[in-house]
N, C-alpha and C positions, 0 to 999 in steps of 0.2 A: 532425518526426521520423516516420520510416517505420514502419508496423506490420508485424509478422511474423505470417504465417498459422500456424495450429495445426500444419499439416503441416510447415512449415519448422522450427517449434520442436521437433517430434518428431525430425526428421532431425538437427537440431543437437544434441539430447540424446544420440541414438545415436552420433553422430560423436564427441562429447566423452567418452563412456564407453567407446568402443572402444579396445582397447590398440593402441599403435603398435608395429608389427612391422617390423623392418628385418633383412634378411639380411646377416650379417657372416661373412666367412670369416677365420679366424685360423690361421696356420700357425706352429708352433714347431719349430725345429731344435735338438733337445737335444744334438746332437753338437758344437755350437759354443758357446763361452762368449761371452756378449754383455754381460756386466757383472755387478754384484752387486745383489741385491735388498736394499734397505735394511729393516732391522727396524723395524716400526711397532707391534709388540705390546709389552705391558708389564704392570705390575701397579699396583694402588692400595695405597699404604702400603709402608713399608720392611721390612727383615728383623727389626727389633725390634718385637715385638708385646706386647699385654697389659701396657702400662706398662714394657716392657723386660724382663719376666720370661721371655719366650719369645724365643729367638734363632734365627731361620731363615736365618742367613747362609750356612751350608753348603748348604742347599737352593737359595738364590738363586744361588750360584755354580754348582751342578750344572746348573740349568736355563738359566743364562745370561740373566738378566733384563736386557734392553737399556735399559728405561726404567722409572722408578718415579715415579708421580704422587703428590704429597703432598696427599692429601685424606682426611679422616676418620681421621687417624693416631691410633693408640691408642684408637679408638672402642670403647666408649661413654664413656670417660673421657679425652677429649683433653687431653694435657698438653704437647704439642709442636706446632710449626708454626702453629697457629691464631693469629690476631692477639692474642687475649686472653692467650695464653701468652707471646708475645714482648713485648707492650706491655700489661701487666696493669692499669694504672691510667690510664684515659682522661683523667683530670684532670691527669696528670703532664705536665711539660714535654717535648715530643718532641725538643727540641734537646739534652737532657741524656742522656748515655750511661747513667746510673744508672736511667733510666726504662724501660730494656729488660732483659729476661732471655733471653739467647740460649743459656745453657749446655745445657739439655736438648735444644733443637732442634739445636744444633751437634753434640751426641753422636749424635742420631738421623740426621742427614745424613751424618756421618762413617761410620756403619755402612753406609749405602747406597753411599757412594763406595768403601769397602773391598771390597765385593762386585763392583765394576766396573760398576755400573749408572749410567746417566745419570739426571738429575733433572728432572722437570717440577714446578716449584714453584708451587703454587696458593696465592696470598696471599688469605686470607679466613677464614671461619668454617665449621665443620661445622654442619649444620642443628640438631643437638641443642644446640650451644652458642649458636646464635642465639636459641633460645627462652629459655635461661637468661639470656643477656645482656640481652635485652629486659626481663626482670623485675628486673635488677640496677641498681644505681646507676651502673655503669660507663658506660652509654650515655646516661644522663640529662643 
């Protein structure tokens, strides 16, 4: 294996830390339509908040929310979307429909659909719930 001199190490460090600068010229002709910019923004959680006691559907429609990510819904007391709310008894038979409770989550999702937003469904647990679930019998 070849040794590298101190001088070369220093040069290598300066080269690695120096920013790469590339000159790029970008021209935009705003007088011509070239297509539509796809909406990539959105919100976290739907228009029903605080356990459904606050309905922000009107505001969601007004601002035109294109995407709603289902994460930490009804935080800090999640009662929709999270796995433990849909499949509350981890000892239950997953092949039996009565092992699931979809009602509250279905209502929550319906409110999002009604305001015209798309849904990014995150199947999992909110971090607060994970701590509670680890302490419960549901995961044992």
